[in-house]
C-alpha positions in Angstrom: 91.4 104.2 112.0 90.4 105.4 108.5 92.8 108.2 107.5 93.3 110.2 104.9 96.5 112.6 103.9 97.3 115.1 101.5 99.5 118.1 100.6 102.5 116.2 99.2 102.8 115.6 95.2 102.7 112.0 95.2 104.0 108.6 96.7 105.9 106.7 96.2 108.1 109.6 95.3 111.5 111.2 96.4 110.4 114.7 95.0 111.0 116.7 98.5 110.9 116.0 102.3 107.0 116.2 102.4 106.5 113.0 100.3 109.1 111.1 102.0 107.5 111.5 105.3 103.8 111.1 104.1 105.4 107.8 102.4 106.7 106.5 105.7 104.0 107.7 107.9 100.9 106.0 105.6 102.8 102.7 105.0 103.8 101.9 108.6 100.3 103.0 109.7 98.6 100.6 107.3 101.1 98.0 108.1 99.4 98.2 111.8 96.0 97.7 110.4 94.9 101.2 110.0 93.2 102.2 106.4 95.3 105.0 104.8 94.4 107.3 101.8 96.8 109.3 100.3 95.8 111.9 97.6 98.3 112.1 94.8 98.7 115.3 92.5 98.6 114.7 88.8 101.2 116.2 86.5 104.7 115.7 86.4 107.5 114.5 88.2 109.9 117.3 89.5 112.7 115.5 88.3 111.1 115.5 84.8 108.9 113.2 82.7 111.2 110.3 82.6 110.6 110.0 86.4 106.9 109.8 85.7 105.5 106.2 86.9 102.3 104.4 86.3 99.6 105.8 88.9 99.0 102.9 90.7 95.8 102.4 93.1 98.0 100.9 96.0 101.5 101.4 97.6 102.4 99.0 100.9 98.7 98.6 101.9 97.9 102.4 101.2 95.3 103.1 98.9 96.3 106.1 96.6 94.0 108.3 94.2 94.9 110.8 91.9 93.2 114.2 92.0 92.9 116.7 89.2 95.8 119.0 88.8 96.7 122.0 86.7 100.5 121.2 86.1 101.7 124.8 86.4 103.9 126.6 88.6 102.1 128.2 91.2 98.8 126.3 90.7 99.7 122.5 90.9 99.6 122.5 94.6 96.4 125.1 94.7 94.2 123.0 92.8 95.6 119.4 93.8 95.0 120.6 97.6 91.6 121.8 96.7 90.3 118.6 95.2 92.0 116.8 97.7 90.3 118.5 100.4 86.8 118.2 98.8 87.5 114.5 98.7 88.7 114.1 102.2 85.6 116.0 103.4 83.0 113.6 101.6 85.1 110.5 102.8 84.7 108.1 105.4 87.9 108.9 107.0 87.6 110.1 110.8 91.2 111.6 110.5 92.3 114.1 107.8 96.5 114.7 107.9 96.9 118.0 105.7 100.8 118.3 104.7 102.3 122.0 104.8 100.7 125.3 104.8 99.6 125.6 101.3 97.2 122.7 101.3 96.0 124.1 104.8 93.8 126.7 103.2 91.3 123.6 102.7 91.6 122.5 106.5 87.9 124.3 107.5 86.2 121.9 104.9 87.0 118.4 106.5 86.3 120.0 110.0 83.1 121.5 108.5 82.3 117.6 108.0 83.4 116.4 111.3 86.6 115.0 110.8 89.7 115.6 113.3 91.8 117.6 111.4 95.6 117.6 111.6 98.3 120.0 109.8 102.0 119.2 109.8 103.8 122.6 109.2 107.0 121.1 107.5 108.4 124.5 107.5 107.4 128.4 107.1 107.0 128.0 103.1 106.2 132.1 102.9 110.0 132.4 103.7 111.0 130.2 100.7 112.5 132.7 97.9 110.5 131.3 95.4 106.9 132.1 97.4 108.2 135.2 98.7 106.2 137.6 96.7 102.8 137.8 95.2 99.9 135.3 95.1 102.0 132.5 96.2 103.5 134.2 99.3 99.8 135.4 100.5 98.1 131.9 99.6 100.7 130.3 102.0 99.8 132.7 104.6 96.1 132.3 104.2 96.8 128.2 104.6 98.9 129.2 107.9 95.9 131.2 109.2 93.3 128.5 108.4 95.3 126.0 110.1 95.6 128.2 113.0 92.0 128.6 113.2 90.6 125.0 111.8 93.0 122.3 112.7 92.5 120.2 115.7 96.2 119.7 116.0 98.9 121.4 114.5 102.7 119.4 114.2 105.8 121.3 113.9 109.4 120.3 113.2 111.3 122.9 114.9 111.4 124.6 117.8 111.7 128.2 116.1 108.3 126.9 114.2 106.7 126.2 117.6 107.8 129.7 119.1 106.7 131.5 115.7 102.9 129.8 115.9 102.9 130.8 120.0 104.4 134.3 119.5 102.2 135.2 116.5 99.1 133.3 116.9 99.1 132.6 120.6 98.8 128.8 119.2 99.9 126.1 121.0 101.6 123.5 118.5 103.2 119.6 118.9 106.4 118.8 118.1 106.9 115.6 116.2 110.2 115.3 114.2 111.3 113.4 111.3 112.4 109.9 111.6 115.3 107.8 109.8 115.7 104.2 109.4 119.2 102.5 109.2 120.1 102.0 105.5 122.4 99.2 103.8 125.7 100.4 102.6 126.2 99.8 98.8 129.6 100.1 96.9 130.1 102.6 94.0 128.8 100.8 91.0 126.3 103.0 89.0 127.6 106.1 90.0 131.4 104.8 89.1 129.9 103.7 85.6 127.8 106.7 85.1 129.7 109.9 87.0 133.2 108.4 87.6 132.8 108.5 91.1 134.5 106.7 93.7 134.5 105.9 97.5 135.7 108.9 99.5 136.4 110.7 96.2 133.5 113.2 96.1 131.7 115.7 98.7 127.8 115.7 98.3 125.3 118.2 98.2 121.4 116.3 97.6 118.6 118.3 97.8 116.2 120.6 95.7 118.3 123.0 93.4 116.4 125.9 95.4 117.8 129.2 96.9 117.4 128.5 100.2 119.4 125.3 100.1 122.6 128.0 99.8 124.3 125.9 96.8 125.8 128.9 95.4 127.5 129.3 98.5 128.8 125.8 98.5 130.3 126.1 94.4 131.9 129.4 95.2 133.6 128.2 98.2 134.7 124.9 96.3 136.4 126.4 93.6 138.8 127.7 95.9 139.5 124.5 97.7 142.7 122.6 96.9 141.5 119.1 96.2 141.2 116.2 93.9 137.9 115.5 95.0 134.9 116.4 93.1 131.9 118.4 94.1 128.5 116.4 93.3 125.4 118.3 93.2 122.6 115.7 93.2 118.7 116.8 92.8 116.5 118.9 90.6 114.8 122.1 90.3 111.2 123.1 91.7 110.1 125.5 90.0 113.9 127.2 90.0 114.9 126.8 86.5 116.6 130.1 86.6 118.5 129.3 89.8 119.8 126.2 88.5 121.1 127.8 85.4 122.8 130.1 87.8 124.5 127.1 89.4 125.6 125.5 86.6 126.8 129.1 85.2 128.7 129.5 88.6 130.5 126.0 87.9 131.9 126.7 84.6 135.4 126.4 84.1 135.8 123.6 87.2 135.4 120.3 85.9 135.4 119.0 89.3 131.7 120.2 89.6 129.5 117.2 88.6 125.7 118.0 88.5 123.7 114.5 88.1 120.2 115.6 88.0 117.5 113.8 89.9 118.7 110.6 91.5 116.8 108.2 93.0 116.7 104.5 93.8 120.1 102.2 93.7 122.1 105.6 92.9 120.8 107.6 95.7 122.1 105.1 97.9 125.2 104.8 96.6 125.7 108.4 96.8 124.9 108.8 100.1 127.3 105.3 100.9 130.3 106.5 99.5 130.5 110.5 100.1 133.8 112.0 101.7 131.9 114.7 103.3 128.0 115.7 102.9 127.5 119.5 103.0 123.8 121.3 103.8 124.8 124.8 103.3 121.3 126.3 103.7 119.7 129.4 104.7 116.3 128.0 105.7 115.1 124.6 106.6 112.2 122.9 108.3 113.9 119.7 109.5 116.1 118.4 106.6 115.3 114.9 105.9 118.1 114.7 103.5 120.9 115.4 106.8 119.0 112.7 108.7 119.8 110.0 105.6 123.3 111.3 105.3 124.0 110.8 108.5 121.9 107.6 109.0 124.5 106.1 106.2 127.9 107.2 108.7 128.7 110.4 106.6 130.8 113.4 108.2 128.4 116.2 107.6 129.2 119.8 107.4 126.1 122.2 107.5 125.3 125.7 108.2 124.7 126.9 112.1 120.7 127.3 111.5 119.3 125.8 114.5 117.2 123.2 112.4 120.7 121.5 111.4 122.7 122.2 114.6 119.8 120.7 117.1 119.5 117.6 114.5 123.6 117.2 114.4 124.5 118.3 117.8 128.4 117.9 118.1 128.3 114.8 115.4 129.0 117.2 112.6 130.8 120.4 111.6 128.9 123.8 111.1 129.7 127.4 109.8 128.1 130.5 110.1 125.4 130.8 107.6 126.1 132.6 104.3 129.7 132.7 105.0 131.4 131.5 102.0 135.0 132.0 103.6 134.3 129.6 106.6 132.8 127.4 104.6 135.6 127.3 102.2 137.7 127.0 105.0 136.1 124.3 106.4 135.8 122.2 103.6 139.8 122.7 103.0 140.2 121.4 106.7 138.3 118.1 106.2 140.0 117.5 102.9 143.2 118.0 104.5 142.2 115.7 107.8 140.9 112.4 106.6 141.3 111.0 110.5 139.0 114.0 111.3 136.7 113.1 108.8 136.8 109.5 110.1 135.8 110.5 113.3 132.6 112.2 112.5 131.5 108.7 110.0 132.0 106.4 113.2 130.0 108.8 115.3 126.8 109.6 113.0 125.3 106.8 111.9 124.1 105.3 115.4 123.5 108.6 117.0 121.0 109.8 114.4 118.9 106.3 114.1 118.6 106.2 118.0 117.8 110.2 118.1 114.8 110.0 115.4 113.2 106.8 114.7 110.3 106.5 112.1 108.5 103.6 114.4 108.5 106.6 117.3 107.0 109.2 115.1 104.3 106.9 114.0 103.6 106.4 117.2 103.2 109.8 118.7 101.3 110.6 115.5 98.9 108.0 115.8 98.5 109.2 119.5 97.3 112.7 118.3 95.0 111.2 115.9 93.1 109.7 118.8 
């Protein structure tokens, strides 16, 4: 099949979960002989200009095209999806796969030109703090309605979102979760040299520095935990510079808290490979790829009890009530004081998550939906 995808920032990239999903789907489909084109945004990487890379035309058999983009807050996604929507509509592709609610504003155009239109809702983006007010919230809600009206199929990543579309719009959706692959475990080399981190010597959060991830709960709780382990906050802001500054201010006076900024490649793999605990204290998630990845590395994971996390981990991780700093502090202290319990979760998590969520299964289900 000829397939186009847009709605992501760019691939190859780890700027967010959407980018990982698009990369995995497109590359695996191309490996099966399908002709896949992904429309990348222009503009700078969320991690900073130092992570900007040359805009190649191909990646793992996937054709890449960069569309015009106004690289400003609130306009990058709007302008890139506008031009990508037109390009997809006038392309020779049979299937147009749009990722995220905002870009789905353009779903009508490829549908008008006879394409089969699939929209994946990675989460209810209008609930995110940075889009709750003003134009951004209205635009994303508009995209949601356009997906309901014009998409042949809507893919969701959680039962909560599936229920939302059924109850709000009477719209049937298809549940296809994200996947994960079994990684190789790396020793702490680059992270030891760069940040002084050793095996089991730190607690890890990895993700975008945005309010809905609950990182402020984690720092507040950790400051009262009696441990020599460090807390590593790995990630960069996403149009949320003021929140990132607030986190650094909150951590002042505790030299155990380490901010690495955006990481990728070997440092990222090393961080996952050598963490004592991985923590995801989110108030809101779609289907957290970082949690799947952390478990695939055999980490003991501690998450908030929101359904999007609890349904992923089942009984193979520790949970605490969402937003409850005292409960998070207690869970952190308990795990720091009980290495045997942590080791039990570490042994159980890796094989469990890789069997439960497999990219090959995700690709198979998605291709069936295209057809």
